C-alpha positions as CSV (number, residue, x, y, z in Angstrom):
1,M,104.5,-62.3,-182.1
2,F,104.5,-63.0,-178.3
3,F,104.9,-65.9,-175.9
4,S,102.0,-67.1,-173.8
5,K,103.1,-68.2,-170.3
6,T,102.3,-71.6,-168.8
7,S,102.7,-71.9,-165.0
8,L,105.5,-74.3,-164.2
9,A,103.6,-75.3,-161.1
10,F,100.9,-76.6,-163.3
11,L,103.3,-79.0,-165.2
12,A,103.9,-82.6,-164.1
13,M,107.6,-82.7,-165.0
14,A,110.1,-85.5,-165.6
15,H,113.7,-85.2,-166.5
16,G,116.6,-87.3,-167.6
17,L,120.3,-87.3,-168.5
18,V,121.5,-88.9,-171.7
19,A,125.0,-89.6,-173.0
20,G,125.4,-88.3,-176.6
21,S,127.4,-85.9,-178.8
22,P,127.9,-82.4,-177.5
23,M,126.5,-79.5,-179.5
24,P,129.1,-78.3,-182.0
25,Q,130.9,-75.1,-181.1
26,S,129.5,-72.3,-183.2
27,E,132.3,-70.4,-185.0
28,G,130.3,-67.9,-187.0
29,E,131.0,-69.6,-190.3
30,F,128.4,-69.7,-193.1
31,D,127.3,-73.3,-193.8
32,G,124.3,-72.4,-196.0
33,T,121.7,-72.9,-193.3
34,R,119.9,-70.1,-191.3
35,P,121.1,-70.1,-187.7
36,K,118.8,-70.0,-184.7
37,P,117.8,-66.5,-183.8
38,G,119.5,-64.6,-181.1
39,I,123.0,-63.5,-180.0
40,E,125.9,-65.9,-180.0
41,C,129.1,-64.9,-178.3
42,D,132.4,-66.4,-179.4
43,G,135.4,-66.2,-177.1
44,L,137.7,-67.1,-179.9
45,I,137.3,-63.8,-181.8
46,Q,138.2,-61.1,-179.3
47,P,137.9,-57.6,-180.7
48,S,138.9,-54.3,-179.0
49,Y,135.6,-52.8,-177.9
50,K,137.3,-49.4,-177.6
51,D,138.0,-49.6,-181.3
52,C,134.4,-50.7,-181.9
53,R,133.1,-47.7,-180.1
54,S,135.3,-45.5,-182.4
55,I,133.3,-47.0,-185.3
56,I,129.9,-46.5,-183.8
57,D,130.1,-43.2,-181.9
58,G,128.6,-40.4,-184.0
59,N,128.2,-42.7,-187.0
60,V,124.8,-42.1,-188.7
61,L,124.8,-45.7,-190.1
62,F,124.5,-47.0,-186.5
63,G,121.6,-44.8,-185.6
64,N,123.3,-41.6,-184.5
65,G,121.6,-38.5,-185.7
66,D,118.6,-38.5,-188.1
67,E,117.1,-41.9,-188.8
68,R,117.7,-43.2,-192.3
69,D,117.5,-46.4,-194.3
70,V,120.7,-48.5,-194.4
71,C,120.7,-51.0,-197.2
72,V,122.9,-54.1,-197.9
73,N,123.1,-55.6,-201.4
74,Q,121.9,-59.1,-202.1
75,R,124.2,-61.8,-200.7
76,A,126.8,-59.2,-199.6
77,C,128.2,-57.6,-196.5
78,R,129.1,-54.1,-195.5
79,I,132.3,-54.2,-193.4
80,F,133.4,-51.4,-191.0
81,R,136.9,-51.5,-189.5
82,Q,138.9,-49.6,-187.0
83,G,142.0,-51.0,-185.2
84,N,141.2,-54.4,-183.8
85,C,137.4,-54.2,-184.5
86,R,135.5,-55.5,-187.5
87,I,131.7,-54.9,-187.6
88,S,129.7,-56.4,-190.4
89,F,126.2,-56.1,-191.7
90,C,125.5,-59.1,-193.9
91,N,122.5,-60.0,-196.1
92,N,121.9,-63.7,-197.0
93,E,118.8,-62.9,-199.1
94,D,118.7,-62.9,-202.9
95,K,117.5,-59.3,-202.9
96,E,118.6,-56.0,-201.4
97,V,117.6,-55.6,-197.7
98,C,117.1,-52.2,-196.1
99,D,116.5,-51.4,-192.4
100,S,116.6,-48.3,-190.3
101,S,119.9,-47.1,-189.1
102,K,118.6,-47.2,-185.5
103,E,117.7,-50.9,-185.9
104,W,121.2,-51.8,-187.2
105,G,122.6,-49.8,-184.3
106,R,120.3,-51.4,-181.8
107,R,121.5,-54.9,-182.9
108,T,125.1,-53.9,-182.7
109,S,124.7,-52.5,-179.2
110,A,122.9,-55.6,-178.1
111,I,125.9,-57.7,-179.1
112,M,128.2,-55.4,-177.3
113,S,126.1,-55.5,-174.1
114,Y,126.0,-59.2,-174.1
115,C,129.4,-60.2,-175.3
116,E,131.8,-57.4,-174.1
117,P,131.8,-58.4,-170.4
118,D,133.6,-61.6,-171.4
119,D,135.9,-60.0,-174.0
120,S,134.1,-62.1,-176.7
121,G,133.1,-61.2,-180.2
122,G,129.6,-62.1,-181.3
123,Y,127.0,-62.2,-184.0
124,E,123.2,-61.9,-184.2
125,S,120.5,-63.0,-186.6
126,P,116.7,-62.3,-186.4
127,A,113.9,-64.9,-186.4
128,E,111.8,-65.6,-189.4
129,P,109.8,-64.1,-191.1
130,K,112.3,-61.3,-191.0
131,P,115.0,-61.3,-193.7
132,W,118.0,-63.4,-193.1
133,T,120.6,-60.8,-192.1
134,E,123.5,-60.9,-189.6
135,V,125.3,-58.3,-187.5
136,A,128.7,-59.4,-186.3
137,I,131.5,-58.0,-184.2
138,R,134.8,-59.7,-184.6
139,A,138.5,-59.1,-184.3
140,N,140.0,-57.5,-187.4
141,T,142.2,-59.8,-189.4
142,D,145.9,-59.0,-189.3
143,W,144.9,-55.7,-187.7
144,K,148.3,-54.5,-186.5
145,K,149.6,-54.4,-190.1
146,A,146.4,-52.9,-191.4
147,A,146.4,-50.2,-188.7
148,M,150.0,-49.2,-189.6
149,K,149.1,-49.1,-193.3
150,A,146.0,-47.0,-192.8
151,A,146.7,-45.1,-189.7
152,S,145.6,-41.8,-191.3
153,A,142.4,-43.3,-192.8
154,G,140.5,-43.8,-189.6
155,I,137.3,-45.8,-190.0
156,T,137.1,-47.7,-193.2
157,E,134.1,-49.3,-194.9
158,E,134.0,-51.8,-197.8
159,V,131.5,-54.1,-199.5
160,M,132.2,-57.7,-200.1
161,T,130.3,-60.8,-201.2
162,L,129.2,-63.4,-198.7
163,E,131.9,-65.8,-200.0
164,E,134.6,-63.2,-199.5
165,N,133.3,-62.5,-196.0
166,E,133.3,-66.2,-195.2
167,A,136.9,-66.5,-196.4
168,E,138.0,-63.6,-194.3
169,V,136.1,-64.8,-191.2
170,K,137.9,-68.2,-191.5
171,Q,141.2,-66.3,-191.8
172,I,140.4,-64.4,-188.6
173,E,139.5,-67.6,-186.8
174,E,142.7,-69.3,-187.9
175,E,144.8,-66.4,-186.7
176,Q,143.0,-66.5,-183.4
177,K,143.3,-70.3,-183.1
178,A,147.1,-70.0,-183.7
179,K,147.4,-67.4,-181.0
180,H,145.4,-69.4,-178.5
181,A,147.3,-72.6,-179.3
182,L,150.6,-70.8,-178.5
183,H,149.3,-69.5,-175.2
184,A,147.6,-72.8,-174.3
185,R,151.0,-74.4,-173.8
186,D,151.5,-72.4,-170.7
187,D,148.0,-71.8,-169.4
188,D,147.3,-73.9,-166.3
189,S,144.5,-72.1,-164.4
190,F,141.2,-70.3,-165.2
191,E,140.1,-67.2,-163.3
192,I,136.3,-66.8,-163.2
193,T,135.2,-63.2,-163.9
194,N,131.5,-63.8,-164.7
195,R,129.0,-66.4,-163.4
196,R,125.3,-66.7,-164.3
197,K,123.2,-69.5,-162.8
198,S,120.1,-71.0,-164.4
199,V,119.9,-68.7,-167.4
200,E,118.7,-69.2,-171.0
201,R,121.4,-69.3,-173.7
202,P,120.7,-67.1,-176.7
203,G,119.9,-69.2,-179.7
204,A,119.5,-72.4,-177.7
205,Q,115.7,-72.6,-177.9
206,I,114.3,-75.6,-179.7
207,E,110.9,-75.8,-181.5
208,M,109.2,-79.0,-180.4
209,T,106.1,-78.9,-182.6
210,D,104.7,-77.7,-185.8
211,R,101.9,-75.0,-185.6
212,L,99.1,-76.2,-183.4
213,P,95.5,-74.6,-183.2
214,N,94.6,-72.2,-180.5
215,G,92.8,-74.1,-177.7
216,G,94.5,-77.4,-178.3
217,K,97.3,-79.0,-176.3
218,W,100.5,-80.8,-176.8
219,V,101.7,-83.8,-174.7
220,A,105.4,-84.5,-174.6
221,S,106.5,-88.1,-175.0
222,K,109.7,-90.1,-175.0
223,S,109.5,-90.3,-178.8
224,K,109.6,-86.5,-179.1
225,T,112.6,-85.2,-177.1
226,E,115.5,-82.9,-177.9
227,T,119.0,-82.9,-176.4
228,V,121.4,-80.1,-175.6
229,G,125.1,-80.4,-174.7
230,I,128.0,-78.3,-173.4
231,T,129.1,-75.3,-175.5
232,A,132.5,-73.8,-174.9
233,S,134.9,-71.3,-176.4
234,V,137.6,-73.9,-176.3
235,S,137.8,-77.4,-177.8
236,L,135.6,-79.8,-175.9
237,G,137.8,-82.4,-174.2
238,G,141.0,-80.5,-174.8
239,S,143.6,-79.3,-172.3
240,L,142.0,-75.9,-171.8
241,F,138.6,-77.5,-171.4
242,N,140.0,-79.6,-168.6
243,V,141.7,-76.6,-167.0
244,M,138.4,-74.7,-167.1
245,T,136.2,-77.4,-165.7
246,A,138.6,-78.2,-163.0
247,E,138.8,-74.6,-161.8
248,I,135.0,-74.3,-161.9
249,G,134.6,-77.5,-160.1
250,L,132.5,-79.3,-162.8
251,E,132.6,-83.0,-162.8
252,V,131.4,-83.4,-166.4
253,S,132.9,-84.7,-169.6
254,S,132.7,-83.1,-173.0
255,S,129.9,-85.5,-173.9
256,Y,127.6,-84.4,-171.0
257,S,124.1,-83.5,-172.3
258,V,120.6,-83.1,-171.1
259,T,117.3,-84.1,-172.7
260,S,113.9,-82.3,-172.6
261,G,111.3,-83.4,-170.1
262,T,108.6,-86.0,-170.8
263,S,105.1,-86.6,-169.5
264,I,104.3,-82.9,-169.8
265,E,101.0,-81.4,-171.1
266,I,101.1,-77.9,-172.6
267,P,97.9,-76.0,-173.5
268,I,98.0,-73.8,-176.6
269,E,96.8,-70.5,-175.2
270,C,97.0,-67.8,-177.9
271,E,94.5,-65.2,-179.1
272,G,91.7,-65.5,-181.6
273,N,92.8,-67.2,-184.8
274,Q,96.5,-67.5,-183.8
275,S,98.3,-70.8,-183.8
276,G,101.0,-71.8,-181.5
277,V,104.4,-73.6,-181.5
278,V,105.8,-75.2,-178.4
279,V,109.4,-74.2,-177.7
280,W,111.8,-75.6,-175.2
281,F,114.1,-73.1,-173.5
282,P,116.8,-75.2,-171.7
283,L,118.5,-73.5,-168.8
284,F,122.3,-73.3,-168.4
285,D,125.0,-72.3,-165.9
286,Y,127.4,-69.9,-167.6
287,Y,131.0,-69.3,-166.6
288,A,133.4,-66.8,-168.2
289,G,136.9,-65.8,-167.3
290,K,140.5,-65.7,-168.3
291,F,143.1,-68.4,-168.7
292,Q,146.4,-67.7,-166.8
293,P,149.1,-66.6,-167.4
294,S,148.1,-65.7,-171.0
295,G,145.0,-63.7,-170.1
296,D,143.0,-65.2,-173.0
297,A,139.2,-65.2,-172.5
298,G,137.2,-68.3,-172.2
299,S,133.6,-69.3,-171.5
300,I,131.4,-72.3,-171.1
301,W,127.6,-73.1,-171.1
302,V,126.6,-76.2,-169.1
303,P,123.0,-77.4,-169.5
304,L,121.1,-78.1,-166.3
305,D,119.6,-81.5,-165.5
306,S,116.8,-80.1,-163.4
307,E,113.0,-80.2,-163.6
308,T,112.9,-76.4,-164.1
309,S,115.2,-76.7,-167.1
310,T,114.0,-79.9,-168.8
311,G,110.4,-78.6,-168.5
312,N,110.9,-75.0,-169.4
313,F,108.4,-74.9,-172.3
314,R,106.7,-71.9,-173.7
315,V,104.2,-71.4,-176.5
316,R,105.2,-69.0,-179.3
317,C,102.0,-67.6,-180.8
318,L,102.0,-66.9,-184.5
319,G,99.6,-65.0,-186.9
320,D,97.1,-62.3,-186.4
321,A,94.6,-62.6,-183.6
């Protein structure tokens, strides 16, 4: 699979702003539908990455040492814990899934590289046709009590069903929400520690077409548009959202959203017998930082209403050449 590139200079672009519902904040819960591929960071679930490294360093299951197959039972998860870190390998398929230890380790490292700078947890799923699996890094539920109880045990591993994992993830989120709600009463400022301008948000790509034959073309129209909204680690429209946007200098409401461009013609330029799918990759400004005085992490993705963003289409080529 690869992406063919279409010159933006070639495109006759139009853009627009629409008022609509914001994208729901993703919280890592299973709802029975396969998520969009890529890495999603979640500022609500803040693990200790020092503890995460204690799990990974020297661990053969994460690709250290000789390569081997690491398998996860059907509709189950393998959970690794140390201190305030919980790493999970989950399999949503109805059959056992095996992959190399180095691939599980690569996916875990990718989440750390992307989410650790903002003190966020995160999770990642691959694109079809790969099996529906998830690697996730989260805070460890009630970890202080667990650490005292199992101080001599070091790293622990257990297997649980998807349903058991879902219940525990919800418990983690409720614990984190309660902590943040307590801190939010006093937080009145937001210190920006990370800023990225005009970047693609992992998992935000949207397929605009079904498979189209090589050599064909696709013409966007007003009847075929998609909309993206603000995504934040705090409740949209809540007090912390207002603190964050005021500090950043954003004059946007929680309902701010952007629609894909119209009047754009995209050629399907693949190889041989391949077909192509037109995909929209909206661009965002990203801000991350810490609320004060609590020090809690927060982040926000704001879609850009610009010609470059609303017309940022690429063709995903599928099949053998």
